[in-house]
N, C-alpha and C positions, 0 to 999 in steps of 0.2 A: 504494499500499499504506499502510496505517496506521502512524504512529509509535509505537513502544513506549517508555515512559519508562524511565529507567535502572534503577530498582529495582522496576519494576512487572511483575507476571505475573498469573496467574489469582487465586489467593488467598493467595498467599506471595511474598516477595520473593526476588530472585535469590540474595541472600546466604543466605537460610534454605535454599534448594534446594541450593546448594553445601555448606553445612555440614552438612545432613542426608546428602549423598552421602559427604563426607568422613568423617563418623563411621561410616557403614555399611562404607567401605573399610577404616578402621581396625580395626573389629570382625571383619572377615573375617581379617585377619592374626592374630587372637587365637584363632580357632576350631581345634579339634582334630579336627573330622569330616573325612572324606575329601573332597577337592575335586571329585570327580565324584558325590557324593551329591546327590539331587535338591533337598534343603533348601539346600546350598551354592551349587548352580547358580541356584537360584530367587533367592538374595540377590544374587548376581553380576549378573543381569539386572535387578534392581530398582535396584541401584546404578548400573549403566551408564544406565538410563532417566533417573535423576536428573542425572547428568552431561552426558547428551546434551540434556535440556532446558535445562540452564544454559548449554551451548554454543550452542544456537539463540538463546537471549536475548541472550548477549553478542554474536552476530553481528547480530542484529536492531537493537541500538542503537549499532552501530558502535563499540564500545568501544576497538578497538586500530587504530593506523595504522601502516604499515610504515615510515613515514619519521620515526619517533620513536626515541629511546633509552629505556632503561629508567628513567633518572632523570627522565624527563618524565612517566612513567606515575603517575597517583595510587596512593597506598600501598594503598588499599582494592581496587584493580583488579588489582594484581600477581598475587594468588592465582589468578585466572581463566586465567593463562597455563599453569597446570598441568593444565588439563582434558584436553588431548590425551594427556599422559603418563599420567594416571590412567586414561583409557578404553583405552590401549594395555595397560596392566598388567592390567585386568580381562578385556579381549578374550582375551588369552593364557591365561587361566584357564578359558575356555569349554571345554566337553566335549561329545561327542556330534554334533557337525555336521561338516561338511567341514573337515578340519584345514588343508588348504592355504588355504582361503578365510579361516579364522580367522587363521593367520600372516600372510597378505597384509594382511588389515585391521589387525592391530596394527602391521604394518610402516608402513602409511600413517600411523597416529597418531604413532608414534616419530619418523618423518622430519618430519612437520609440526611437532611439538614442538621438534625440534632446529633446524629451519630458522627457526621463529619466535623462538626463543632467540637463534640467531645474528644475526638482523636487529636485535634490541634490544640486542646487545653483551653477552649473558649467557652465551656460549659460546666464550670466547677459548680458543685452543688446540685447538678442535675442527675437524677437516677438513670443509669444506662438502661434500665428496663423500659424506659419511654422511648428508647431509640430502637428497640428490637420489635419486629413484627408479631403480633399475638398469634397464637396457634388456634386452629379452628376448633379443636375439641375443648380446649381450656380457656376460651375467649371470653366468656361471661365473667369468670372469676379474675381474669387478668384486668379487664376493663373496670370491673367494681373496685379492685384493689388501687388501680390508678386514680379513680374517682375519689376514694377515700383519702389517698395521699394529697390530692389537690384541696380537700376539705380541711386545710390546716387550722391551726389554732389563731386566735385573734392576733396575738403578738407576732407570730410568724407572718401573717398576712400583713400587718402594718409595717413590719421590717422590709418585707418584699416590695410594698407599694413605695417606701421611701427609696430603696435602691433603684427601682425603676424610674421614679421621678428625678433623681440625681442624674441618672444615666441620660435621660431625655433632656434635661437642662443643658448639660454639657454637650450633648449632640447638637442642639440647636445652636449653641454658641459657636462651635466649630463649623457648622453648616454655613452660617453667615459668613464666617471669615473665608471658608473654602470658595463660596460664590464670588468672593471679592479677590480670590488668588492671593490671600494673605498668609496662607499656611506653609510651613516648611514640612519636609518629608515626615519628621517625627510626629508633628501634629496631625498630618494626614493619616498617618498610621493609627494614632490615638483614635481619630474619628471613626475609621472602619472597624476597629476592635470594639469600641463601645457600641456601635450600631449592631455589630453581630452578636454582642452579649445581650442587647436589649431585645433582639429578635429571639434569641434563645429563651429568654423569660416569657415572651409572648407565646413561643412555640408550646411551652408546657400548657398553657391555657388552651391554645388552640386544639392540641391533642385530646384534652378532656372534652372539649366541645364535640369533636369528631367521634369519640367514644360514645357519648351520649346520644348523638345522631344515629350511630351505627345500631344501638340498642333499640331506638325508636323504630327504625326501619325493620329491624328483625322482628320486633313485636307486631307492627302493622302488617308484615308479611304472614306471620302466623295467624293473626285474627282475620285477615282478610279472606282466608279459605281459598277455594278453587274459583278461578274466573275463567268462565267460558269465552269471554269477549276476545275479539281479535286484538293482539298487542300492537300498539303504534309502531310504524316502521323505524328501526334503529339505524343510526349513522355508524360510521366506522368506530371501532373501540378506541377508548383512550389508551395512549401509549405514554406513560411517563418517562420523560427523557432525563436520566441522572448522569452524573458525571462518572463514566466508566471508559476504560480503554479497549476491553476485549470481552469475549463471551464469558470467560471465568469470573471476572469482576461482576459482569452483568447478573450471573447467577447469585453470587454472594449478596449484592445490594438488593437483588430482587427476591431474596428468599421470603417465603410466606406469601408471596403474591404471583404464582406461576400463571394465573390467568390475565395478569396485567402485563403484557409484554413491554419490554424497554428496547430502545435502539442503541446498538454498540457504534463505535467509530466505524468499524468496517462496513456495517449496515448503511450508515450515512454516506460513506465514500461510494459504495456501489450504487446507491441511489442517484448520487450527483453524476456519476459516470453514465447512468441510464438515461438521465435527462440531457446529457450532452453538455454539461457544465464543466466537469473535470475531464482530463485527458484519460483514454482507456490505456492502461499500462501494457496489455496484451498487443495493442497495435502501435505503440510508440516505436519510432525508428531512430537508431542511434547514429544513422549516416550523417545527417546535418551536423551533429555535435562533433563527430570525429573529423569531418571535413573542416569545420571551424577551427579545430584544435590543430590540425595539419597546416592549414593556411597561416595560422599564428606563429607555428614553429618556423616556416619557411620565411615569413616576414622578419622574424627575430634573427635568423641566420643571416639574412641579407643586410640587415641593419648593422649587425656585428662586423660583417666583412666590409661594409662601407666605412665604418668608424675606424677599423684597423688600417684600411688603405689610407684614409685621411691622416692618420697619426703617423704612418710610415713617410708620406709625403713631407709631412712637417719636419720629421727628424733628418731626412735627406737633405732638404733645403737648409737646414741649420747645421749641416756637416757634423752630426752627432757622432762622436768617436765609437761609442759602444755599438750604435746601430750599423755603421759602416763595417765595423769588424764582423758582426753577425752576418751581414748580407754577403761578405766576401767568403765566409766559411760555408755559407749555404750554397753558393755558387760552385766552390770547390766539390762540395759533396755531390751536387747534381752531375758534375762532370765525371765523378768516378763511379757512381752508383746509378745504373740505368733504371728507368721506370718499370716496375713490376718485378724487380729483384727483391729477394727476402727469403724467408723460410719456406723451401720448396719440398721439404720432406713429406712423406705419406701422400704425395700427389702422383697420379698416373702421367 
């Protein structure tokens, strides 16, 4: 598979795609029209498409490694850890499809975000159980346990509220300075780290909300009984796009949700080849490149010979003693040794 450059995509940079998606997400929060309106839903899907493309590119270039800490990640890469969280929020806003499928897909994104932040040391105090997908047979007990954990004591809730407010206040300060381009690299890193930690705290509550909705959907499904009416036509299944490089990682991060397929980097590349956007490696020809290298070598040799001839002319005109002596010895050598003489052993 071809290697993609860090900031290279079709005709825009990865940063531009992320910025456009983030701006669209912020505009959605400011809109007053109904969430289920066609215009709102269309903008949600457009925003999701941008974040999905950004996620595929992040995967393709291998931006993140699971054996790192967040301190080791370059500052301008930290923001891309927010991709699964943004996609989870957008997925939950989708209307008109299979609600259980939508809720399951958003849960995949939330858990992936929480697991990744935990791996990088950005989720201190968060139970790893929240980042693991629940098993089918033991789902109710696991969800209830999580809900009980969320029902913390009053003091714990007050402390958590204060932490969130302090984080948000500092984020707002840094955001204003960042928009004015007044932040150095350390302050930018602080902004992204605090943003991630704030989203981690929100993610805990979002997962509790998802667990509650899943229980309600399950209860409603059981109470609804058999429905002989014709089900509405379904669109293509949701495919959560998470940060993975190959099928092995896809299986790891997709564990617990085999019915929700994800797209690997190879799938993404093959799709773009089929669309004619990326070159087909099986049909690529090396002849133009070889010819180019050959032309370059011939040009270099000709240039070196020209420079050497010019230097010899200069030394000859200046009556350089060393040059004249070397030239005399070369003439004598050519008189004594014929062209083609040399080691002729083992020749017929």
